[in-house]
C-alpha positions in Angstrom: -86.6 62.8 22.3 -83.6 63.0 24.6 -80.3 61.1 24.8 -80.4 60.0 28.4 -76.7 57.8 27.8 -75.2 59.9 29.3 -71.6 61.6 27.9 -68.9 58.5 29.1 -71.0 56.1 27.5 -69.5 54.5 24.2 -71.4 54.2 21.2 -71.4 52.5 17.9 -69.0 53.7 15.7 -71.0 55.7 12.8 -69.4 53.4 9.9 -71.3 50.2 9.2 -69.4 47.0 7.4 -71.2 45.6 4.8 -70.6 42.3 4.5 -69.8 41.8 0.8 -69.0 38.3 -0.5 -67.0 39.1 -4.2 -67.1 35.6 -5.5 -71.1 35.8 -4.8 -71.2 39.1 -6.8 -68.9 37.8 -9.0 -71.4 34.4 -10.0 -74.4 36.7 -10.1 -72.9 39.2 -12.5 -71.6 36.5 -14.9 -75.0 35.0 -14.9 -76.4 38.1 -15.6 -73.7 38.8 -18.2 -74.4 35.7 -20.0 -77.9 35.6 -20.1 -77.8 39.1 -21.4 -74.9 37.6 -24.3 -78.0 34.4 -24.8 -80.8 37.1 -25.3 -78.6 38.6 -28.1 -78.0 36.1 -29.9 -81.2 33.5 -29.3 -83.5 36.9 -30.2 -84.6 37.5 -27.1 -87.4 40.8 -26.7 -84.9 43.5 -26.6 -86.9 44.8 -23.2 -85.7 41.5 -21.8 -82.4 41.7 -24.0 -82.0 45.8 -22.1 -82.9 45.2 -18.5 -80.6 42.3 -18.4 -78.1 44.8 -19.6 -79.2 47.0 -17.4 -78.7 45.1 -14.5 -75.0 44.0 -15.7 -74.4 47.9 -15.3 -76.3 48.4 -12.2 -73.6 45.2 -10.2 -70.8 47.2 -11.3 -72.0 50.8 -10.8 -72.4 49.3 -7.0 -69.3 48.0 -6.6 -67.8 51.0 -7.7 -69.6 52.9 -5.4 -68.7 50.6 -2.0 -65.2 49.3 -3.4 -64.0 51.7 -5.8 -61.3 50.5 -8.2 -59.4 47.6 -6.2 -62.9 45.7 -6.2 -64.4 46.5 -9.2 -60.4 45.3 -10.7 -61.4 42.2 -8.0 -64.5 42.1 -9.5 -62.5 40.7 -13.1 -59.3 39.4 -12.4 -59.8 38.2 -8.1 -57.3 39.3 -5.8 -55.0 36.9 -3.6 -57.6 37.5 -1.1 -59.7 35.7 -1.9 -57.8 33.0 -3.4 -59.3 33.1 -6.8 -56.6 34.1 -9.0 
């Protein structure tokens, strides 16, 4: 397939920005962490507890991959930019 846009045409940047609401991620992470603790305390099945624990780890890994150390730190402690400190 040929590109018929020409050599001087404006092309979009190859970088894609994904809007991330850190407060929504924080709420979801702590909700899953609370459910995991509840399962461990009240004796839920091992599979359910493990699944919730792996979900918490997955959220942390996703935040670390997308935003690095700064965003991971902001997940727990807030940042001046989002006003949660």
